[in-house]
Backbone as CSV, one residue per row, in Angstrom:
resi,resn,N_x,N_y,N_z,CA_x,CA_y,CA_z,C_x,C_y,C_z
1,UNK,71.277,-125.774,51.360,72.371,-126.699,51.545,73.154,-126.317,52.802
2,UNK,73.462,-127.301,53.602,74.210,-127.080,54.838,75.655,-127.520,54.623
3,UNK,76.579,-126.682,55.086,77.999,-127.019,55.009,78.686,-126.526,56.274
4,UNK,79.874,-127.070,56.524,80.686,-126.583,57.634,81.926,-125.927,57.042
5,UNK,82.280,-124.775,57.624,83.453,-124.027,57.186,84.317,-123.728,58.398
6,UNK,85.613,-123.874,58.236,86.543,-123.596,59.330,86.340,-122.180,59.853
7,UNK,86.453,-122.036,61.161,86.412,-120.709,61.772,87.763,-120.043,61.502
8,UNK,87.700,-118.842,60.970,88.893,-118.070,60.630,88.700,-116.632,61.110
9,UNK,89.684,-115.794,60.824,89.537,-114.384,61.195,88.390,-113.719,60.431
10,UNK,87.946,-114.328,59.340,86.858,-113.749,58.552,85.468,-114.026,59.125
11,UNK,85.334,-115.069,59.967,83.982,-115.423,60.403,83.832,-115.654,61.912
12,UNK,84.900,-115.452,62.694,84.775,-115.771,64.117,83.784,-114.856,64.835
13,UNK,83.617,-113.632,64.387,82.636,-112.733,65.005,81.219,-113.268,64.775
14,UNK,80.971,-113.870,63.610,79.659,-114.484,63.358,79.392,-115.585,64.376
15,UNK,80.434,-116.358,64.731,80.279,-117.403,65.753,79.958,-116.774,67.109
16,UNK,80.612,-115.665,67.437,80.342,-114.983,68.707,78.886,-114.535,68.792
17,UNK,78.287,-114.194,67.664,76.930,-113.656,67.636,75.843,-114.721,67.671
18,UNK,76.201,-115.995,67.623,75.203,-117.053,67.720,74.578,-117.031,69.116
19,UNK,73.309,-117.377,69.190,72.584,-117.339,70.465,72.029,-118.729,70.789
20,UNK,72.182,-119.109,72.049,71.543,-120.316,72.549,70.108,-119.974,72.938
21,UNK,69.213,-120.948,72.811,67.831,-120.747,73.254,67.813,-120.692,74.782
22,UNK,66.832,-120.017,75.376,66.742,-119.955,76.839,66.786,-121.358,77.451
23,UNK,67.640,-121.527,78.465,67.774,-122.800,79.143,68.816,-123.730,78.548
24,UNK,69.306,-123.430,77.347,70.273,-124.320,76.707,71.701,-124.109,77.200
25,UNK,71.943,-123.057,77.972,73.291,-122.813,78.484,73.792,-123.981,79.315
26,UNK,72.881,-124.742,79.910,73.306,-125.888,80.720,73.646,-127.103,79.861
27,UNK,73.323,-127.050,78.571,73.584,-128.172,77.681,74.866,-128.009,76.866
28,UNK,75.225,-126.803,76.521,76.348,-126.588,75.602,77.016,-125.250,75.899
29,UNK,78.327,-125.203,75.696,79.066,-123.945,75.869,78.876,-123.058,74.643
30,UNK,78.907,-121.772,74.879,78.829,-120.812,73.778,80.122,-120.886,72.960
31,UNK,80.064,-120.586,71.658,81.273,-120.623,70.828,82.439,-119.785,71.346
32,UNK,82.195,-118.736,72.096,83.312,-117.940,72.619,84.203,-118.817,73.501
33,UNK,83.614,-119.583,74.403,84.390,-120.488,75.261,85.055,-121.573,74.416
34,UNK,84.318,-122.119,73.485,84.841,-123.189,72.648,86.032,-122.725,71.814
35,UNK,85.968,-121.511,71.307,87.091,-120.997,70.511,88.329,-120.775,71.368
36,UNK,88.142,-120.446,72.639,89.299,-120.367,73.546,89.924,-121.752,73.706
37,UNK,89.091,-122.776,73.847,89.608,-124.139,73.915,90.297,-124.527,72.603
38,UNK,89.725,-124.112,71.482,90.321,-124.425,70.180,91.725,-123.835,70.070
39,UNK,91.922,-122.673,70.636,93.257,-122.080,70.632,94.234,-122.931,71.448
40,UNK,93.791,-123.360,72.619,94.652,-124.165,73.481,95.001,-125.494,72.803
41,UNK,94.032,-126.106,72.146,94.223,-127.417,71.505,94.426,-127.296,69.993
42,UNK,94.979,-126.194,69.545,95.033,-125.881,68.120,95.752,-126.906,67.254
43,UNK,96.601,-127.735,67.843,97.304,-128.746,67.053,96.514,-130.035,66.903
44,UNK,95.318,-130.072,67.494,94.531,-131.293,67.412,93.033,-131.036,67.270
45,UNK,92.659,-129.849,66.832,91.226,-129.603,66.687,90.923,-128.642,65.541
46,UNK,89.643,-128.645,65.163,89.159,-127.749,64.120,87.766,-127.255,64.505
47,UNK,87.624,-125.953,64.763,86.294,-125.390,64.985,85.649,-125.032,63.637
48,UNK,84.335,-125.231,63.569,83.594,-124.973,62.332,82.380,-124.093,62.589
49,UNK,82.078,-123.248,61.621,80.780,-122.611,61.552,79.891,-123.519,60.730
50,UNK,78.631,-123.635,61.135,77.636,-124.392,60.374,76.873,-123.377,59.540
51,UNK,76.866,-123.582,58.233,76.267,-122.620,57.308,75.080,-123.217,56.562
52,UNK,74.057,-122.399,56.386,72.911,-122.737,55.540,72.711,-121.566,54.597
53,UNK,72.786,-121.839,53.321,72.607,-120.796,52.295,73.500,-119.589,52.550
54,UNK,74.756,-119.849,52.937,75.739,-118.793,53.096,75.711,-118.048,54.413
55,UNK,74.802,-118.404,55.322,74.695,-117.734,56.616,75.070,-118.707,57.726
56,UNK,75.898,-118.241,58.680,76.245,-119.095,59.806,75.024,-119.277,60.698
57,UNK,74.652,-120.553,60.900,73.482,-120.876,61.713,73.860,-121.678,62.955
58,UNK,75.144,-122.054,63.068,75.552,-122.848,64.214,77.054,-122.996,64.291
59,UNK,77.480,-123.824,65.225,78.891,-123.989,65.525,79.129,-125.416,66.012
60,UNK,80.306,-125.952,65.710,80.721,-127.261,66.221,82.248,-127.334,66.178
61,UNK,82.827,-128.129,67.063,84.277,-128.304,67.051,84.595,-129.792,67.054
62,UNK,85.585,-130.172,66.252,86.109,-131.536,66.229,87.492,-131.495,66.848
63,UNK,87.735,-132.381,67.804,89.039,-132.454,68.454,89.504,-133.906,68.441
64,UNK,90.804,-134.099,68.294,91.367,-135.447,68.285,92.077,-135.701,69.601
65,UNK,91.714,-136.784,70.265,92.344,-137.169,71.519,93.381,-138.243,71.210
66,UNK,94.645,-137.844,71.197,95.735,-138.758,70.856,95.909,-139.846,71.910
67,UNK,95.469,-139.605,73.142,95.651,-140.577,74.211,94.753,-141.799,74.048
68,UNK,93.556,-141.645,73.439,92.593,-142.758,73.388,92.918,-143.769,72.286
69,UNK,93.114,-143.499,71.048,92.824,-142.301,70.268,91.371,-142.312,69.749
70,UNK,90.820,-141.092,69.600,89.460,-140.946,69.082,89.229,-139.503,68.670
71,UNK,88.228,-139.317,67.843,87.736,-137.986,67.507,86.598,-137.660,68.464
72,UNK,86.578,-136.427,68.957,85.508,-135.971,69.834,84.793,-134.805,69.173
73,UNK,83.483,-134.786,69.309,82.669,-133.678,68.812,82.256,-132.870,70.028
74,UNK,82.632,-131.592,70.031,82.384,-130.710,71.172,81.506,-129.526,70.774
75,UNK,80.664,-129.114,71.671,79.969,-127.814,71.641,79.082,-127.584,70.422
76,UNK,78.491,-128.629,69.875,77.620,-128.418,68.719,76.378,-127.654,69.154
77,UNK,76.078,-126.599,68.417,74.888,-125.810,68.710,74.363,-125.151,67.439
78,UNK,73.054,-124.972,67.409,72.385,-124.250,66.335,71.765,-123.010,66.967
79,UNK,71.899,-121.876,66.296,71.352,-120.622,66.794,69.867,-120.793,67.146
80,UNK,69.466,-120.158,68.232,68.087,-120.279,68.725,67.059,-119.995,67.636
81,UNK,67.330,-119.025,66.773,66.359,-118.647,65.737,66.309,-119.635,64.581
82,UNK,67.242,-120.573,64.532,67.331,-121.497,63.393,67.054,-122.949,63.776
83,UNK,66.754,-123.206,65.053,66.534,-124.574,65.501,65.250,-125.150,64.914
84,UNK,65.239,-126.473,64.739,64.054,-127.152,64.228,63.968,-127.189,62.723
85,UNK,65.035,-126.801,62.036,65.032,-126.759,60.573,65.860,-127.871,59.944
86,UNK,66.380,-128.792,60.762,67.185,-129.892,60.229,68.655,-129.551,60.056
87,UNK,69.062,-128.363,60.490,70.457,-127.959,60.316,71.407,-128.812,61.157
88,UNK,70.993,-129.188,62.362,71.847,-129.998,63.221,72.130,-131.358,62.602
89,UNK,71.108,-131.990,62.054,71.271,-133.301,61.430,72.187,-133.214,60.208
90,UNK,71.947,-132.240,59.357,72.784,-132.071,58.163,74.218,-131.728,58.545
91,UNK,74.381,-130.891,59.565,75.729,-130.524,60.011,76.471,-131.736,60.555
92,UNK,75.776,-132.587,61.292,76.421,-133.792,61.820,76.918,-134.674,60.677
93,UNK,76.154,-134.769,59.607,76.608,-135.528,58.427,77.907,-134.939,57.877
94,UNK,77.977,-133.600,57.777,79.188,-132.952,57.257,80.377,-133.179,58.195
95,UNK,80.133,-133.103,59.515,81.199,-133.314,60.499,81.738,-134.738,60.387
96,UNK,80.844,-135.706,60.270,81.292,-137.095,60.143,82.052,-137.310,58.837
97,UNK,81.637,-136.631,57.764,82.398,-136.691,56.505,83.816,-136.165,56.723
98,UNK,83.942,-135.065,57.460,85.255,-134.496,57.766,86.098,-135.492,58.565
99,UNK,85.512,-136.092,59.585,86.249,-137.044,60.414,86.706,-138.245,59.596
100,UNK,85.899,-138.660,58.636,86.279,-139.804,57.786,87.571,-139.541,57.007
101,UNK,87.946,-138.282,56.832,89.202,-137.963,56.132,90.406,-138.144,57.034
102,UNK,90.175,-138.428,58.335,91.240,-138.658,59.319,92.248,-137.502,59.356
103,UNK,91.776,-136.281,59.575,92.670,-135.123,59.517,93.761,-135.079,60.582
104,UNK,93.545,-135.751,61.718,94.528,-135.684,62.806,95.125,-137.040,63.163
105,UNK,94.419,-138.116,62.892,94.889,-139.443,63.253,93.987,-140.496,62.652
106,UNK,94.395,-141.755,62.777,93.760,-142.837,62.039,92.607,-143.522,62.766
107,UNK,92.131,-143.002,63.858,91.059,-143.658,64.609,89.717,-143.555,63.886
108,UNK,88.894,-144.588,64.038,87.530,-144.570,63.529,86.511,-144.396,64.640
109,UNK,86.987,-144.156,65.837,86.095,-143.970,66.993,85.754,-142.484,67.115
110,UNK,84.455,-142.203,67.192,83.966,-140.834,67.350,83.129,-140.806,68.625
111,UNK,83.485,-139.911,69.543,82.789,-139.831,70.827,82.262,-138.426,71.072
112,UNK,81.257,-138.361,71.910,80.701,-137.083,72.349,79.968,-137.316,73.650
113,UNK,79.692,-136.242,74.345,78.828,-136.340,75.515,77.585,-135.501,75.261
114,UNK,76.530,-135.864,75.968,75.261,-135.150,75.827,74.575,-135.128,77.186
115,UNK,73.983,-134.014,77.520,73.235,-133.892,78.761,72.024,-134.826,78.710
116,UNK,71.819,-135.564,79.792,70.708,-136.524,79.867,69.354,-135.848,79.685
117,UNK,69.285,-134.564,80.003,68.014,-133.847,79.932,67.846,-133.080,78.615
118,UNK,68.560,-133.511,77.586,68.482,-132.871,76.268,67.983,-133.904,75.249
119,UNK,66.675,-134.229,75.290,66.159,-135.308,74.449,66.297,-135.051,72.948
120,UNK,66.211,-133.797,72.520,66.331,-133.514,71.088,67.726,-133.864,70.581
121,UNK,68.758,-133.467,71.333,70.125,-133.779,70.920,70.375,-135.282,70.983
122,UNK,69.925,-135.933,72.050,70.111,-137.386,72.166,69.468,-138.112,70.988
123,UNK,68.275,-137.712,70.618,67.576,-138.331,69.483,68.372,-138.130,68.194
124,UNK,68.867,-136.925,67.979,69.674,-136.643,66.785,70.893,-137.554,66.728
125,UNK,71.643,-137.616,67.821,72.876,-138.399,67.824,72.593,-139.894,67.648
126,UNK,71.564,-140.388,68.293,71.219,-141.808,68.147,70.750,-142.105,66.724
127,UNK,70.033,-141.173,66.116,69.615,-141.357,64.720,70.799,-141.427,63.764
128,UNK,71.931,-140.849,64.162,73.146,-140.892,63.336,73.974,-142.145,63.620
129,UNK,73.522,-142.963,64.571,74.216,-144.214,64.857,75.032,-144.226,66.132
130,UNK,75.063,-143.108,66.861,75.787,-143.070,68.135,75.038,-143.935,69.156
131,UNK,75.790,-144.633,69.987,75.192,-145.446,71.040,75.804,-145.053,72.386
132,UNK,75.004,-145.199,73.427,75.480,-144.894,74.775,76.500,-145.944,75.200
133,UNK,77.571,-145.492,75.845,78.618,-146.406,76.298,78.387,-146.869,77.733
134,UNK,77.517,-146.183,78.454,77.315,-146.478,79.868,78.163,-145.596,80.762
135,UNK,79.077,-144.833,80.169,79.914,-143.913,80.942,79.124,-142.624,81.167
136,UNK,79.058,-142.204,82.423,78.374,-140.966,82.778,79.286,-140.120,83.649
137,UNK,79.154,-138.808,83.506,79.876,-137.858,84.349,78.880,-136.783,84.745
138,UNK,78.406,-136.867,85.967,77.365,-135.984,86.470,76.138,-136.098,85.568
139,UNK,75.768,-135.022,84.862,74.556,-135.052,84.033,74.837,-135.362,82.563
140,UNK,76.078,-135.711,82.241,76.468,-135.993,80.855,76.632,-137.496,80.639
141,UNK,76.154,-137.978,79.482,76.383,-139.361,79.101,77.258,-139.387,77.853
142,UNK,78.094,-140.420,77.752,78.975,-140.559,76.602,78.286,-141.399,75.528
143,UNK,78.455,-140.964,74.287,77.958,-141.702,73.133,79.127,-141.914,72.167
144,UNK,79.115,-143.052,71.473,80.206,-143.384,70.561,79.638,-143.915,69.250
145,UNK,80.356,-143.620,68.192,80.061,-144.136,66.853,81.369,-144.634,66.264
146,UNK,81.367,-145.821,65.697,82.537,-146.332,64.991,82.301,-146.121,63.499
147,UNK,83.238,-145.405,62.865,83.150,-145.222,61.416,84.213,-146.084,60.765
148,UNK,84.031,-146.339,59.488,84.955,-147.224,58.782,86.376,-146.706,58.875
149,UNK,87.258,-147.623,59.093,88.692,-147.292,59.247,89.325,-147.118,57.891
């Protein structure tokens, strides 16, 4: 069973120990950088460890952009040794369940960016219903999903 648990003083070192697969550094930031951002945006975000059978296998952060307004999914990654097991798909379901509770604001818009050269991630996000908006920033494309309000 896959679940997401808030990053706390009890598990942040486990997040630091997650490893990206070779070459993935250009696709996603390591949780150490993301947790620094989570501190800066602490009033509008929640970092999560992705757990399978009680072990942290990945990381993701949800942030609320009050200016748009929308929920953004940042820095989702699965440890190199755990990729290909369906953890990313299951974790995305849990993240969307969390967003449906509207923890920071009432928007039903969920956005993320993905590197154009990351076909596995693009396929995952599109399978969850995200669609490309046409907005691009260098090598990143924006994807959006509208969830029930």
